C-alpha positions as CSV (number, residue, x, y, z in Angstrom):
1,M,132.9,153.2,150.1
2,E,131.0,155.6,152.1
3,S,130.5,154.8,155.8
4,G,127.5,152.8,156.9
5,N,126.5,150.0,159.3
6,L,129.3,147.4,159.3
7,V,128.3,143.8,158.6
8,D,128.9,141.5,161.5
9,P,131.8,139.3,160.2
10,N,129.6,136.2,160.9
11,V,127.0,137.2,158.3
12,V,128.9,136.5,155.1
13,T,132.3,135.5,154.0
14,L,133.7,135.7,150.5
15,T,136.4,133.2,149.4
16,V,139.5,134.3,147.6
17,Q,138.0,133.0,144.4
18,A,134.8,134.9,144.9
19,I,136.6,138.1,145.7
20,A,138.8,137.9,142.6
21,E,135.8,137.3,140.3
22,A,133.7,140.1,142.0
23,K,136.6,142.4,141.6
24,N,137.0,141.5,137.9
25,L,133.3,142.0,137.2
26,L,133.1,145.2,139.3
27,A,135.9,146.8,137.2
28,K,133.7,146.4,134.1
29,E,130.7,148.2,135.7
30,T,129.8,151.8,134.8
31,D,130.4,154.0,137.9
32,A,132.3,151.1,139.5
33,S,133.7,153.5,142.2
34,R,130.1,154.0,143.5
35,K,129.1,150.3,143.5
36,G,129.6,147.2,145.5
37,L,128.4,143.6,145.5
38,R,124.8,143.4,146.9
39,I,124.0,140.0,148.3
40,Y,120.3,139.6,149.1
41,V,117.5,137.1,149.7
42,E,114.0,137.3,148.2
43,K,111.0,135.1,147.9
44,G,111.0,132.8,144.9
45,G,112.9,129.9,143.4
46,C,111.9,126.3,143.7
47,S,112.5,126.1,147.4
48,G,110.7,129.2,148.6
49,M,113.6,131.7,148.9
50,Q,116.3,132.6,146.5
51,Y,119.7,134.3,146.6
52,G,120.6,137.3,144.5
53,L,124.0,138.9,143.7
54,V,124.1,142.2,141.8
55,F,126.3,145.2,141.6
56,D,124.5,148.1,143.1
57,E,125.0,151.4,145.0
58,K,124.8,151.5,148.8
59,R,121.3,152.1,150.2
60,E,120.2,153.6,153.5
61,N,120.3,151.0,156.3
62,D,122.5,148.6,154.3
63,L,125.1,146.7,156.3
64,C,128.5,147.1,154.7
65,T,131.8,145.4,154.7
66,L,134.9,145.3,152.5
67,F,136.6,142.2,151.1
68,T,140.0,143.2,149.5
69,D,138.6,146.3,147.8
70,V,135.2,144.8,147.0
71,P,132.4,146.6,148.9
72,V,129.6,144.3,150.0
73,F,126.1,145.5,150.8
74,I,123.4,143.5,152.6
75,D,120.0,144.8,153.6
76,P,119.1,144.1,157.2
77,I,116.3,141.6,156.4
78,S,118.6,139.5,154.1
79,A,121.3,139.6,156.8
80,D,119.1,137.5,159.0
81,F,118.8,134.8,156.4
82,L,122.5,135.0,155.4
83,R,124.2,134.6,158.8
84,G,127.2,132.2,158.4
85,T,127.0,132.1,154.6
86,V,130.1,131.6,152.5
87,V,130.1,132.8,148.9
88,D,132.6,131.0,146.6
89,F,133.3,131.1,142.9
90,S,134.2,128.3,140.5
91,D,135.1,128.7,136.8
92,S,134.5,125.0,135.9
93,L,132.7,124.3,132.7
94,T,129.9,122.4,134.5
95,G,128.3,124.1,137.4
96,G,130.6,127.1,137.4
97,G,129.7,130.5,138.8
98,F,129.1,131.9,142.3
99,K,128.2,129.3,144.8
100,I,126.4,130.1,148.1
101,S,126.7,127.8,151.2
102,N,124.2,128.8,153.8
103,P,124.3,126.9,157.1
104,Q,120.7,128.1,157.8
105,A,119.3,126.5,154.7
106,R,117.3,123.4,155.8
107,Q,117.0,122.4,152.2
108,S,118.6,123.7,149.0
109,C,117.6,123.4,145.4
110,G,119.8,121.5,143.0
111,C,120.5,124.7,141.2
112,G,122.0,126.2,144.3
113,K,120.1,129.4,143.9
114,S,117.2,128.8,146.1
115,F,116.7,127.4,149.6
116,E,114.2,126.8,152.4
117,T,114.8,127.9,156.0
């Protein structure tokens, strides 16, 4: 991972399960050595804002951190909405996938992908 602005450790945390799944998925990406897990927030969803997770290359001004060989990139605007967030992963048959727990969310949608601040 090339150098960049380091993420304040209080912005996001990935659980062991989330790191393992991200590492597994990242290994399947084309040009995996140039990519990391981008965590972002955008307008949309049923509660006004929604989370996004995608494998992407680092962009200028991204905040960066490393969780056990998994680079994580967060743009500065999303970082404000994500402070204190925990990203987890569950492989259960019902409701499995990445789960985001954000202490700043006043209200979250039942799908867990959107929130209101």
